[in-house]
N, C-alpha and C positions, 0 to 999 in steps of 0.2 A: 132611168138616172142614166148619165154621160158619163165614166171615170177615164179619165187620162193614167197611167201608172207608167211608172220614170221607174225600171229596175238600175240602180248604177255601183259601180264595182268596189261596191265591200263584202263581206261575209256577210251569205246571209240571203243568200238568194232563194233561197227555197222557201223566205217568207212571202216572196213575188208574185214568184206561181203558185201559190197556194191562192192568195188571194184572185188573180187571174179565173182560179176556180170557184173559190166561192160569188165572184160577182157575177160569171157567167146560170150559173147555178139559184141567180139573185135578179136576172134576164136584166142585165146591166149591157152598156151599149160601152166597151172599153176600145182602149184605143191603148197600145203599147209605144215604149220608147225601153229602146239595149243597150245599155251604154258598150263599146266592144270587152271595156280590163269584162261587166258584170256577165258576161257571155265567155272568157275565161274563167270567171269565178265561175261559173254553174260548170265548168269543167271538172275542176277540179272537189265539188262540193255537192254535186246529188249525181241520179242517172239520166236524167234532160237534158235531149236538144234544143239548139234553140228553136230547131224547127219544130219542134214537139210545142213548144211553150208561147211560139207567135203563135202556132196553130187555136189556143187559146182565146185569140183576142179578136176581135170583128177587124180592129184597124191597126197597123204597123209600118211602122214609121225609124230609119236610114238616127241615128243618130245626130246627126248636122242636117236634116231637111227642112232646112225653113218653109219650103211652099208646105207644108205640112199644115189642113186647116190648125189644131191646136193651136201652131203659131201663132193666132190670131186671135183678139178678142174679141172680135163679130161675131167669130163660132160659141159658140153659147154651150159648151160642156161645165160637166155640175163639178168638176174637184179636178186636185190632181195629190196621188199620194206614190210619193218615191221613197219606194221601200224595198233593198236595202239605201238608205240614201250615204252617198261617201265622204267624205270628211269635204274633198275636191267639189266635188256636185252642191255640197252647201255649203263652201266658204262660195257661191259661185252663185247663189242666187240670197244667201246675206250682202252681197258686194254690188248687184245690180249686173249682175254682167251674165249677157245671156250669149250666149260665147258654142253654147251647147240648144239641141232642142226641150230639154229637160229644164233648162236654165229660163229656154226665149216661157217654156209652159207655166213655171214659175211665175215669173217676173208678169205672164196675165195673169193668172191667177193672183196676183197682189198686189194688179192694177188696177181689175176689175173688180174685187172686194169678193172671190170667190175663194171657196176652201182646198184650201192648200196645208197638206199631209207629209211630216218628214219622218223619217225613220232613223232613225239613226241608229247606225251599229260597231261601234270602237268602242276603244276599251283598253287604257284609260285614257281621259280627256285632258287637250293642252289647253289654257287662258285661251287661246287663239278660237281651239274649236267651241268652247263653252259659250265667247261671245257672239261665236258665228250666230250659237244656237239664240244668244240670247237678241240679237239685230232683227235677224228673221224670225222670232218671237212675234216681238215688241212692229211688225212691219205686217202682221200679222197671219204667220201663219204658224200651225200644230205641230206640236214637237213630240211626236210619243216611243220613243227610246226603244231596243225591241229588246225589252226585260219582264219577259213575262211569268207571272206571277201564278204561286204553287200553289194556293190555297186553293185550286179545282183539286188537285192531286192528279196534274195528268202524266201519264205509262208508258209518254213514249217519246221521241223526236218531234214527232207525227203531233201528239197532244199539247206538245209546250207551242211551235207555229204556231195553233190553231186560236191557243189563250191569246197573241199580241193579234191574227188576223182577226179573230172577232172582237178585239178591245178595237180593229180599225176602220170595220165595220159599223160598231154602234158612234162611233164619233157622226160617218156620213149619214147616219140617219135611217139604217138596214137591220130589222131586225136576225139573227141570226141564233142558235144556241150551239154556237163552237165552243163556246167551257162555259166552264158550270161556272154558274153570278156566286161574288158574293151573301152568303141567308146574315149572316151571323150567327153568335154560339144557341 
């Protein structure tokens, strides 16, 4: 499976890093785009350096590199996951604005009917942001808010991250045991 991972400038860059680790463990080919804002947030929220994160991916592109293979519908990747998805990136996707490589890849996914998973990480949400989520969903995106479940009783921040990343892997059709699944009472 060939997956594009977009890490945009919202809090929660650790979700994107963990997804890259999990995809590597599944043998997926990964393409990575990290926005300039995400690089700054990475310094604030994690101990990971951008270069270390880039080494988790098979291919890395600059945020405005429209010559990247994934900018074209003729390059047959399977899915794009924007994790976390900033409200600015969401707006660009919802409006069809392809002014960054992430929004261009999202446009490719929507027009080619490929999987597009957006992981927004913002609270509270304005009416504009909610409408952008609806527009993206109506166009074919899957919206998976960064809201981990607690029924698995995660014991750490890493456990909470794994719940959400496990759900992303589920949507991609990749088997995983990153979190304890609900089995009823």
